[in-house]
N, C-alpha and C positions, 0 to 999 in steps of 0.2 A: 235763659237759653241754655240750661244745663246740658241737655242732650246734644244740642248743636255744638257746644264747645267740645264735648266728648268726641263727636264725630270729626270735628276739625282735628283733633288729636290723632285720629286714624290716618288722615292725610299727612300729618307731620311725621308720624312714624314711618309711613311708606317712603317719604322723602329721605329720612335719615338712613333707611335701609337700602333704597334703590339708587340714590344718587351716586354712591361710590362703586358702580358696577364694574369698573375697570380698576378697582382697588384705590380709586381716587388718589392717584400717585403723587399729588402735591403733598400728601402726608408721608410718603415713603421714598427712600433714597436708593434702595437696592432692589426695586421691583423689576427693572429692565436690565438685562444683561446684553453684552455686545460681543461680536466676534463668533468664531466657530467653537473651538475647544474651550474658550473662555466662558461661553454660555453653558456648556456641559459642566464646567467647574463652578457654576453659580456666581461667577465674577470674583471668586476668591483667589485672584491671580495678581495682586498688587506687586508681589515679589517674584512672579514666575510667568508673566504673560509671554506667549510665544507667537503671537501674530500681530497684525496692525491694529487690533483693538487696544494695543498699548498706547495709541494716541489718546485714549481716555484713561485706561487703568494706570499706566506709568510711562509717560513719554520718554523718560530716561533710558528705558530698556530698548528702544528702537535702534539706537546706535550699536547695540551689541548683536543685532540680527545679522546673519550672513547674507540673507537674501529676502528682504521684505517683498511681499507680493500683493497684488490687488486682492482685496477681500470683500466679499459680499455675504452678509449674514441676514437671514430673514426667519423670524419665528412665525410660521405660517398662520396658525390659528390658536386662539386660546378660548377655553370654555370656562365660564364663571358660574358658580352656584352659590346662592345665598338663601339661608333658612332662618327665619325668626320664630323660634319655638314659642308656642302659645302667644304669638304676636297680637292676635285679635281676640284672645280669650282662651280659657283652658280647652285644649284639644283643637284649637283653630290656629294652625301655623300659617305664616306668610312666607311664600317661596318666590324666588326669581332665578331664572337661568338666562345666560347670554352667550352667544358664540360670535366672536369678532376676530378680524385679522390683528396680528400683533405688530408693534413698531419694528422698524428695520434699522440697519446700520451699514454704512459703506465707507471704505477708506482705501487710499492708494498713495504710494510714495512717488517722488520725482527723482529720476536718475540723471542728475546734472553732473558733468565732469568737474565743474568748479567746486562742487561740494566736497570732493575727496571722499574721506570715510564718513563724513557727516551725513545726516539724513534729513530730508524735508518731506512732509506728508500732509495731506488734507483729509478731513473726515466730516461726515454729516450723520447726526444721530438724533433720535427722539429721546429726550431726557425724561420727560413726564408726559402722560397722555391720559385723557378720559373722554369718552364719547357716549352719551346716553340720552334716551328719550322714553318717557313712560306716561301713560294716562289711564285713568279709571273713572267710572261713573256709577252712581247708585240712585235708583228711583224706588221709593217705598212709601208706605203709610205707617208712620211711627210718631211717638210723642217726643218732639224735639224742643218745644218751648215749655220750660218748667213752670212758668207763671200762668199757663193756660191749660185747663184740663182737656183730656182727650188727645186723639192722634191728629197729626197734620199730614197733608200730602207733601212729601219731601223729595227733593231732587238735589243731588250734590255731585261734584266732580273735582278731580285733582289732576293736574298735569305738570310734569317737570321735564326739563331738558338741560343737558350740560355738555359742553364741548370745551376741552382744555388741552392745548398742545404747547409744549415747551421744546423747541427744536434748537439744537446747538450745531453750529458750523465752526470748525477749528482748523488752524494752521499749526503744524507741529515742527519744531526744530530740535534735533537730538544730536549730540556730539559725544565722542569718547574722551573722557578725562585721562584714562589709562586703558591698558588692554582689557581690563575686567570691569571698569567703572564707566557708566554712561550717565549723562545729565541731559534732561530735555525739558522743553516748555511747549505747552499747547495753549494758544491764545484763542479763546472762544468768543463768538457773538451768539447770544441767546435771544430767540424771538418767541414771545408768549402770545398766543391768541386764545382768548377766554370768552365764552358765551354761556350764560346760564339764565334760566327763566322758570319761575314757579307761578302757578295759577290755581287758586282754590275758589270755587263758587258753590255756596250752599243756599238753598231757597226752600221756604216752607209756606204752604197755603192753609190757613185755618178754616174751620167749618163756617165761620162768620164771614169769610171772604177777605179778611185781613191778610196781608202779605208780609213775610219777614225774609230778609236777604242779607247774606254775608259774602263779600268779595274781597279777596286778597291777592294782588298781583305784584310781582317784583321781577325786574329784568336788569341784568348787568352785562355789559359788553366792554372789553378793553383789549388793546394790543400793546405790546411793549418791547422795545429793543434795549438790550443791555450787553455788557461785556464783562468777562472774567478770565482768569488764567489758572492753569494747573502746571505745577512744577514737579518733576519726578527724578529720582535717582535710582538707577538699576545697578546691581552688583552681581557678577557671575563668578562664583568660586567653585565651579563644577566639582562635585555634584550638588553644592549648595548655591542657591540664588536668593537674593534679598532685594527689597524695594521699599522706598519711602516716597510719599507724595504729599503735597500741600495744594489745596484748592482755595483760591481767594474768594471773598464775597463778591457779588456782582456789583457793577457800577452802572447806574441808570444812564441811558442816552436819551431816549425820547419815547413817547407813547401817549395815547389818548383813549377815551372810552365814554360810555354813557351809563346813566343810572335812572331807572324809573320805578316808582312805587305807587300803588293805589290800594287804599284800604277803605271799605265801605260797609257799614252795618246799619240796618234800619228795620223797623217793625217789631222791635223788642223793647226791653226796659231802657236801653240807651241807644244813642245814634252817633255814629262815627263817619266822618268824611274827611279823608286826607289823600291828596293826589299830587304827584310831582314828577317831572321828567327833566333831566339835564343832559345835554350832549356836549361834546368837545371838552370833556374834563381831562386834565393831565393825569397820566397814570404812572405808577412806580411799581416795580417788582424786584424782590430781593432773593438771593441765594446765600446760604451760610458759608462760613469757614468750614473746611474739612481737612483732616489729617489722616492719612492712611499708612499702614505698615503691613508688610507681608514677606513671606519667604516660602521656599520649597526645598526638599531634600530627596534625592533619588537613591533608593535602595535596590540595586539590581533592576528588576523589571517593574518596580513600583516607585511612583513619584508622589510624595505627600505635599499638599499645598495648605498654607494657613494665611489668613488675611483678617485684618480688622480696620475699621474706619470710624473716626469720631466726627460727628457733624455738630457744629455749634448752634446755639439757640438764635432765633430771630426775634428780637423784641417787637412788640406790637407796633405796626405802622399802618399808614393809610394808603391803600392801593389807588382808590378814587376819592379825592378830597372834594366833595360837593359843597355847594353853597347852602346855608340854612334856608328853610322855607317855612311858611306859616300854614298850619293845617286849616283847611277851609271850614271845618265844622266847629273846632274848639278854639282856634286862635293860638294853639300851642306852637312854639318854634321847634322844628324837627330837622334832622339831617338824614340823608340816605347814603352815607359813606360806605365804601367797601374796604374792609380791613383784613389784616393777616398777621399771624405770628406762628412761631414754631418752637418746640422745646429741643434741647440738646439730647442726642442719642448716640449710642455706639452699636455698630453692627459687626458681627464676626462670622467667619465662614471657614469650613474645612473641605478640601477636595482631594481626590486621589485619581491617579492615572495608572492603568495596568497596560504595559507594552507587550502586546502579542508579538508584534514585530516593531521595528522603529517607525513604520508608517501606519500600522494598524493599532489603534489605541482605544481601550475601553475606559471611560471616565465617569465619575460620579461626584456629587457634592451635597453638602447641607449648609445653608446659610440662614442667618436671622435677618429680619426686615421689620424693625420696630417702628411704630407710628410716632411721628413727630408732632402730632396734635396735642396742644396744651389742654389738660383736663379742665372742663368747665369754662373753656374760652368763650368769649363773647364775639370773637371775630367771625366774619361771615363769608370769607373766601373759600375756606376748606370745608370738607364734608365732616360728618360725625364719626368717621371711621377711626375709632380709638383702639381697635384690636391690633395686636402684633401679628405679623405674618412670618411664616417659616417656609423655605423653599427647598425641595429635594429634586435634584436633577441627575440625569444619567444618559449615556448613549455611547456611540462609537464613531471614531474617525478612521477613514480608510482611503487608500488611493484609488482613483478612477481616471485612467488615462493620465493626463498631465495635471489633473486637479486632485485636491484632497476634499472628500465629501464628509459631512458630519450629519448624523441622524440621531435624534434623541427625544426624550420626554422630560417635562418638568411638572412637578406637582406642588402646589402652594396651599397652605391651610392656615386658618386662624379663627379665633372665637372671642367673644366678650359677653358680659352680662350687664344689664341696666334695669332700673325700675321702670315699669310700664304701667301707665294709668289707663290704657285703652282696653276696654273689655266689652265685646258685643254679646256676651252670654249671660251677664248678670245685671242686676239693678244698678244703675249708675250712682244711686245713693248708698249702696252697700260699701262700707269702708274696706272690706276685703278686696273689692274690685280695684283698688289703687295701691295695693301693697305687693303685687306679684313681681317677681324678678324674671325677666325675659332673657333668653340666650340667643345671640346671633352667631351663626355658623357659616364660615366662608370657605369655599373650596375653588381651586382653579387648576386646570390642566392645560399645558402648552405642548404643542407638537413643534419640534425644532428641526430646522433644515438649514444647511449652509454649505458654502464651498469657497475654496481658495484657488485662484488661478495662478 
């Protein structure tokens, strides 16, 4: 079934390309920014955050604010574009575009008299998110069974869906250690809701009436509640500001999920039948250690921001630890576990403010967003998005009545190359058909809008 296996590869490549249509943010830590001006500065504000997005970026800075206000930040829409150059053969690109709403952030502080100069705030944010559904189908007369001469009537289809949301809700306490030094802690509860499903069905009818069929279905679902904390120190030595943060790994509280797999092959040289479904499986989900440093210095009408953050590795672990089962066709003992791991990375960013007035500010930034996917990993929770991303953002903040309004744009881009064995334009037995290098090109545009009351 040489040709059938090759066509199966087409569906696999489509899955690798299209599953991460929102950058599969479980691979990236700086894909989503929070707050108004913090968003324009690309999140490079660990030592210079100026609004209540400090609940996330540096809780120690909040105690240094004169007047924390309610903040609502919404990145209205994001447009994603993916191109797989020569993905289906020379001159045959695979393309995908998607327009979706972006995650949001909200935070406000409590003005209690007993707090004195201390600050107490709550925040709700989407830390990671992906939501995607895709399906395609082909009906043709082609030679898909290598051991049988001539063409067969062939029908095949592929469908994939993915929904992943990691939402954090936090309570922040920030206090002044001295006039210029603030210390803060945000205690988060993180809730992950994950759903993914893949289905491939390939069928061929020979001229003799014999029938060949390949079916591969997998479905994973889980939710998980965990907790973690972020400690921050803020230092204001006007015109210099500095910051330091430590984020703890998450601690599992509870969660459950299900795993289902079905693989069937018949009508060719071999027969495969293995099917299993398990529900009520305990789930675990982990976040890494993170250490961030940053600062800013104002030169007259220009304020320069620098930030960097290290994220620790996550050793391979089991998200859904299923029970072994026996394959119906072969008697082989199999498992359908869901696993995860991540490598250590460092992201850096630089931003700049230009003060037209003290209330009207033009801002821009460039930040890195490296993939934490482990090369050649066998884990199956994350996507195949190995490419590193880079974010360029810019916009303006200006007063409108009693509010400060922020408008801006962000552009993200990345690319990677990999060996591609899929080719619909050449003989599948041609060795040159499996030596091509394919390039994936990723682009994203965000429209930014936010306001502070």
